[in-house]
N, C-alpha and C positions, 0 to 999 in steps of 0.2 A: 602442346596444348596452349591456346591463347589465354593469357592471364589478364585480369582487370583489377588493378590495385586500387580499388575504390572502397573506402570504409563502408560496409553494408548498411550501417545505421544511417548514413547520409541519404541513402535511397529511400528508406522508410520515413525519414524526417521530411524530405522534399514531398513525398506522397501525402503525408499528413497535412502539410501546408497547402497543398493544392485542393484538398477535399472540399473546403468551404466554397471554392470557386465553381464547383460543378453542380448541375441540377441533380435532383434526387435519385432517379433511377440509374443515371450514368454513374453517379457517385458510388452507388452500392456495388456495381460491378468493377468500377475502377479501384475500389478498396483492395481487390485481389492482386492488382498489378504490382505495387511496391514489394510485397513479400515474395512474389514470384521472381521478380528481378533480383531481389536480395539472395534468394536461394540459388539462383543461377550464378550470381557473382561469387558467393561463398564456395559453391561447387568447383569453380574454376580457380580459386585461390590456392597457391602453393604454400606449403609449410615453410616458414622462414621469411615470408613476405612482411615488409615493414614500411609504414608510412608515418613520418614524423615531421614536426616543425619545431623551430627554436622559439621559445617564449620566455622573455626575460633571461635569466641564467639557467633555465631548465629546458628539457626536451619533452615536448608533448607527443606521445605516440598514439595516434588515433587508430592504428591498425597494426597488430602484431600477431601473425598467424602461427599457432602451434597445433599439434595434433589434438590436444585436449579441447581448445576452444573451437577448432574447426567442427568437431562433431556436435558440440553444443549449439553452434551457429546454425548448422544444418537443421537440427530438430526445432529450434526456435522459429526459424523461417517456415518450416513445413507446417507446424501447428498453427501459425498465424494464417496460412493459406486455408487450412481446414476450418479453422474458426471463422474465417471470412465467408466460406461457403455456408456454414451453419447459420450465419447472420444475413444471408442474402435477402430474406424476406423483410428485413428491418430497414427503415428509412429514418434513422436518427443520427444527425450529424454529430451530436455530442458524444455518443458512444463510438462512432466510427473514428472520429478524431482522437478521442482518448485512447482507443485500442491501438491506433497507428503510432502514437507517441509512446505508449507503453512498450510496444515491441521495439521501437527505436531505442528506448533506454536499455532494454535487455541486451540488444546487440552491441550497444555502446559499451556496456559493462563487459560483455564477453570478449570483445576484441581489443579492449583498452590495454595499452602497454605501460601506462603510468597511472598514478593514483588520482590525479586531478580529473582526467578523462573518465576514469571509473566512477569517481564521486559524482560527476555531472550526470552520467547515465543512471546512477543509483537514485539520485533525487528526482530525476525525470520520471522514473518508474513509480516512485511514491506519489507524486502529484497526479500523474495520468491515471493510475489505477484507482485513486480516490474518486474520480469522476465516474468510473464504472459502477461505483456503489451509489453515488448521489443520483445517477441517471435513472434509478428505479423510481425515485420521486415520492417515496413514502416517508412519513415522519421518522419511522424507525431506521430507514436507510440513511437519512440525512444525519441523524445522531450517531449512527454507527460509523459513517464516513468521517465525521469529525474526529471521533476517537481513533479510528484507523490512521488518519492523517497525522494527528498529534504523536501517536506512537512511533510512526516511521520517521517523523521529523526528529524526535528524541534519539532514535537509533542513528539517524544521519549525523546528528551533532556529536555523538560519541565517536562515530567512525571518523568524522572530520578531525576531532581532537587527536585521535591516534595517528592520523595521517600527518598532521602538523608536527607532532612530536617526532615522528619518524623522519620527516624532512629536516627538522632541526638537528637530529642525531647524525644523519647520513649526508645531508646536503643534496639529496637526489629525490626525484618524484618517481623514478622507475619502479615498477612492480617487482618485488622480490619475495621469495619464500622466507618464512621465519622459522628459526629453530625453536624447539619446544620450550615455552616459557622464557623466550629470549629477552623481552623488554616490556616496559609499561606501554609503549606505543603498540607493540604487537597485541597485548591483551586488550587494549581499547579497540583496536581494529577488529579483533575477534568478537568482542561483545557487540559492536555495531553490526557485524555480519550475522551474528547469532539471532538478532532481531528478525531479519528477513528469512533466516532458516527456520524460525519458529521453534527454537529450543526452549522447553519449559524452564522457568516460568515466563519466558518472553514470547509466548505463543498465542496468547488469547486474542490478539488482533485477527488471527487467521480464522479460528473457529467461530468468531462472532461476525466477521465481515463477509466471508464467502457466501453464506446463506442469504445475506442481504443484498448481494450484487444482482445486476440484471441477468436475465437468462443467458444472454450471449457473453456478457462481460465476465461471468464466472469461468467460462472456458479459457479465456486469456489468463485470468488470475490463477487458475489451477496449474498453469504451465510455466509461468515466467518468473514470478518473484522468488519463490523458494528454490527453484532449480538454478537460476542465475547466482543465487547466494551459495548454493552447493558448489558451483563452478569456482567461485572465489575461494571457498574453503579448500577445495582440492588444489588450487594454484598456490595458495599462501601458507596453508597450515597442515599439509600432509604429514602424518606421523605424530601429531599431538595426541598423547595418550588420553587426555581428558575427554576427547571427542568420542572415544569408544564408549565410555560410560554414558555420555550425553546421548549418543545415538541409540544405545539400547534402551535408555530411559524414554526417549521419544517413541520408539517402536512399541513399547508396552503402554505408555501413557495414552497415546492416541487410540489404541485398541480398547482400553478400559473405559475411556470417556465415550466412545462410540456406543457402548452398551446403554448409556444414559440418554443419548441424543434421540430426539423425536422428529426433527426436521431431516428430510432425506438428504439435502445438501449439507446439513450439519454433520451427518454421519460421514459423508464423503470428505468433508473438511478435516475431521479428526483423523481419518485414515491418510490424508496427506501428511499430517504430522508423523504418523506411524511409519509410512513408507520412506519419507525423507530421513527418518532415523536410521534406516539401513545405510543410506548414502553417507550420513555423518559418521557412522561407525566405520564404514569403509575408508573414509578419509583418515580417521584416527588410527586405523591399522597401518595405513601408509605404504604398504608394499605395492609393487607394480601390479600384482594380481588384484589387490584390493581397490586400487585406483581404477583399473579396468572395470571392476565390478560396480563401483560407484558411477562411472560414466555410462555403462550399459544400462544400469538400473534407472538412472535419470532419463535416458533416452526412452526406455520402455514405459516408465511411469508417466511421462508427459503424454504418451499416446493413450494408454488405457485409462488414466485418470480423466483425460479430456472426454473419452467415450462415455465414462460413467456420468460425468457432469452433463453431457449432452442428453443422455437418457433421462436423468432427473429434471433437466431443463424442459424437455418435451412434456413431461408430466405436469410441471408447474405452468407451462405456457398453455396447455390445452385444458387444464382443469382449474387453474387458479389456486390449487392447493399444494402444499409441500410437507404437511405433517402426516406421519404414519397413522395417527389417530383419526385423520380425516380422509384417508385413502383406502383402497381395497377394491377388488373385483374388476380391475381394469384390463385383465389379460385378453378377454374376448374382443376388446375394442382397440387394443394396442399390441397385438401379437408380435409384429415385426420389431417394434421398439423394444419390447421385452427381450427378445432373443439377441438383438444387437447389444443391448445393455449387458446381457449375461456373458457375452464374449469379453467385455471389459472386466466383469466380475471374475471370470475364469483366469484372466490374465493377472489381475492383482493378487489373486489367491495362490498363484504358482502352479496352476494345472499344467501338466505336460502338454507340449505342442502349442503353448501360448507364450507370449514374449516375457511375461513375468517369471516364468519357469527358467528361462535361459539367462536371466540377469541377476535376480535376487540370490540365486544359489552360488554365484561367484563370490559374493561378499561372505556368505556363511562358510563356504569352503576356505576362503582366505583366513577367516578367523580360526578355523580348525587347523590349518597348516601352521599357524603361529602359536599353537597350543593354547588358544583362548577358548577353551571348551565351554565355559559358563556363558560367555557372550554368544557363542554359536547356538547354544541350547535355547537361550532366551529369545534370540531372533527367530528361531524355528517356532517357538511358542507363540510369538506375535503373529506368525503366518496363520496359525489356527484361528485366532481372533479375527483376522482380516476376512477369511472366508466365512466365518460365522455371521458377521454383520453386513459386509458388502455383498457377499455372494448368496446369503440365505435370508437373513432378517429383513433387509431392505426390499429385495424383490418380492418376497413372500407377502409381506404386509402391504405392499403397494399394488401388485398386480393380482394377488390371490387374497386369502384371508376373507374377512367379512366384507360383503358387497357394500360399498359406500353409496351406491345409487348415483354416482357422478356420470355425466355424459360428456366425454372429452370432445372438444372441438377438433376440426380437421388439422392434422399435423402438416406444416409446410413441407413440400418435397425436398427443399434444400437441406432441411434438418436431417432427413433420412439419408440423403446423399452423403452428408458429412459423417454421419454415424457409420455408414457403410464403408467409406474410405478408411476411416480409423480402425474399424473392426478388421478389415482386410490386412492392414499393416500389423496389427497385433498378432494376427494368425501367421502372416508371412514371415515375420522375424522369429516367431516361435518355432517354425519349421526349418527355416534357413538362417540360423543365428550367425553363421560364418560371415555373411555379408556385413553384419554389424561388428563382429569381432575383428575383422580385418582393418577396421577404421578406428579402433580404440587407441588410447595413448601409447600402449605397449603391445602392438600386435604380435610380437614374437612370443608373448606369454601364451602357453597352450592350456586350454580348458575345454573339456568335453562334458556338456550338460546331460547328454543322453546315456548316462551310465545306469546300469540295471538297478543298483542300490538306490540311486536317486529317484528313479521311477517308483520303485516299491515304497520308499520312504514317504514321498509326497502323496501317493495314492492312499496309503494307509491313513495318514493324517486327515486327509480330506474326507474319506469315507466315515471315519469315526466322528469327525466334526459334524457331518450331516446327520448321523444317527442321534447325536446329542441334541442338535437343534430340533429335530422332529419330536423328540421326547419333551423338551422344555420350551417349545415354540411359543406357547401362551405366556410364559414368564418373560419372554424376550420381546413381547409386543411393545409398541411405543406407549409412553405415558404422557398425559397432557400437562407436563410441567417442564420447567427449564432447569437443567442441572447447573449447580453453582461451580463455576470455574474461576480462574484467576482474574478474569475481567471484573468480577464482583469486588475483589480486593483492590483492584486498580481504582474503581470508582470510589470506594471508601477512602483510599489514600488521597485521591484527588479532592474530595470534599474536606478532608482533614487539613490538607494544605491550604485550601481556600479560607477555611476558618482561622487557621494560624496566621495567614497573611492579612486577614481582615482586621484583626485587633490593632496592630501597629499602624496600618494604613488609615483605618478609620479614626484613630486617635489623633494622628498628625493632621488629617483632613479637617477634623472638627476644630482643632486648635487654630489652624490657618484661617478657617472660615470665620471663627469668632474674632480673631485678630483683624481680619479684613473688614468685618462688620463694624467693630469699634472704631477703627481708623476712619471709615466712611462717615460714621455719625459725627465724629469730631470735625471732620472737614466740612460737613453740612453746617454745623453750628458756626464754624469760623467764616464760611462763605456768606451765611445769612447775616452775620453781624457786620460784615464789611459792605455787602451789596444792598441789603434791604433791611436795615435795623427796624424793629418794631412791626414788621409784616407778619401775617399769619403764615406758618410754615407750609400749609397746604395750598396757599394762594400764590406762592412764589412762581411756580412753573406755569400758572395759567392766567396770571394777572395781565389783562390786556392793556393796562395803563403803563406797564413796563415797556420801554422802547424796544424796537425790533432787535437791535443788537444784543440787548440783555435777554430778551425772550428766547433767542436762539443760542444763547450761551449754554452749550450742552452740559457743562459741568453742573449747572444748577438743576437741570432736569434729572440727570443721572443721580446726583446727590440726594435729591428729594425722593426719588424712587428707592434708593438704597435705604433711606430713613424709614420708608414704609415697609420694606421687606428685604433687608440687606442680605439675609442668609440665603434667599432663593433667587433673587433677581439680579444680583450684581454682575455675575459672570455673563449672563445673556445680554446685558445692556452695553457692555464694553464696545462691541462693534458699532453700536449707534453713536456712542461717544465720539468715535473717530469721524464718522460721517457728519455729525452735527457740528463738530469743531471746524471741519472744512467749510461747511455751509456758513457758519458764523464769520469766519475769516473773509469769505467771499463777500458777505454783506458789508463788512467793514470797508473793504477795498472799494466797493461800489458806492460807499457813503449812503447806503439805504437808510441807516438809522438817523432819525431826526434829533436825537438827544446826544449831544457831544459828550456830556459828563458821563453818561452811561457807557459810551464807547471807551472813555478813558479808564473807567473802573474795570471794564472787561479786559483792556490791554494790561493793566496793572496785575489783575488776578492771574491772567494767562502767563504773564512774565514770571510771576512768583512760582507758578507750577513748573514751568520749564526749567528755571534755575534750580529748583529743588530736585527735579529729576536728574539734571546734569551733575549735581553734587553727589547724589546717591550713586550714580554711575561711576564717578571718579573714586569715591571711597570704596566701592566694591571691587 
């Protein structure tokens, strides 16, 4: 097989740089080319391939292929192609370029063999994804994007601090796995990664920002940030026991808050937190079977979660509404969209013969094999909540329920194509899981999802969940309020920090302003006494009898204005001082002034000022 040892992220980076040079319609179709080439390149990469350069005393590894990152690279490239198809109707350079660089960052992180390359890709994802929120153009999305960006920059700073400590301890930038609780550097890196994984209480950026992103941007965001962070967790922190607890917490936390959500994309965002919790728990278990389960579930999750966001995006695009309280009665107008969405809902819920069934169960089974029965039970419980909200509550109150009277606009065909492709893949891997299992990090580990007890277990859970929903469906309808989550406390903390910072800063600023004003007044009086004794203070700057050389002496003008309003005007006038000083010197050189004595006074005053400044400089 021919191999091409090109870092795949460079292909996407080059494609993103070329996008602004292309006309609109060509650019839209060209957007599909870089991820297609990246997918082909990754498919032909062999495990063990490495591309590195020497940088100072370190080695930068732009490409290091393992079985783990190979499968992540495949799914990242594949979902970028599908999302590109979903966005074919769109001619927005901002979103296209942001999405291209976002995918670039994800592949850079995935195939990085050193911490510096990983960090650069990490920060590129943060910046590029922010523009997918801002591109929506509403005041809410702008404010949300700012909070999203600040949160990820904070996480990036913590990550960088951990990397620097690790380099100081080891003298190497090379990626390496950490033993459980190994060092402060490892803990800082874990916290930085936990931000992108959305581990509570570091999760609120996700539940707030994803509903605010553009219709097409949300597809990329649902796939890349959290799953690339899961890959980093699996590479560096496999077997850390605390991750089991955090993963179970995420699985339950996301399900509980989905009960309270009213926005359809908000419900799906909370279920990202829940589903990523399974992956985090799998990393914490750390066995070969658990890592296989984490990888398989990440692969499956990217597909079915993208399909769910596509369905919700069609509703938002065609109706302009995304609240359950504003929707209803759309089934007869969007039958195909509904059934394609339901394939994603069946998949995330773990229905037999869909891809969620063949991936989630590996993690639960691995917990059982390690005698972690409580964790396994809680993860199964979270599956019930997933079906209750994503598979029942959301579709019922969106496409059925009370008729909202909305008339959806025509759905672009490319959106249906993208949903159809993704729905096919969700079903295909659910029926033929061996094609996925053969490419997992530990293909020698045997797991059979089609065991009778597994079928019976999941079928019973789903049937009883459906009965419970039908009985209590009115209680589960959306409510027109916003549930308080951790972002509320983030805002309170931010306001408190600003108030705390304001007191000392304002005190120092007021003291400096008063000192500056007093000094300026004294200089005014001193200058007036020397240059124009006995003159009225307001006539100094405008007295036409004063020779030109004195009239253009900018210090007099500045000082006089400081006298009138030193507290407010002095800072804005300083640039004029520089310009007028130059003008005055030019007049003196040209001998424009007719009054020699005035020029001599000007020269003496200017000399005194320059000498004073020089002395202050020397003493400081």
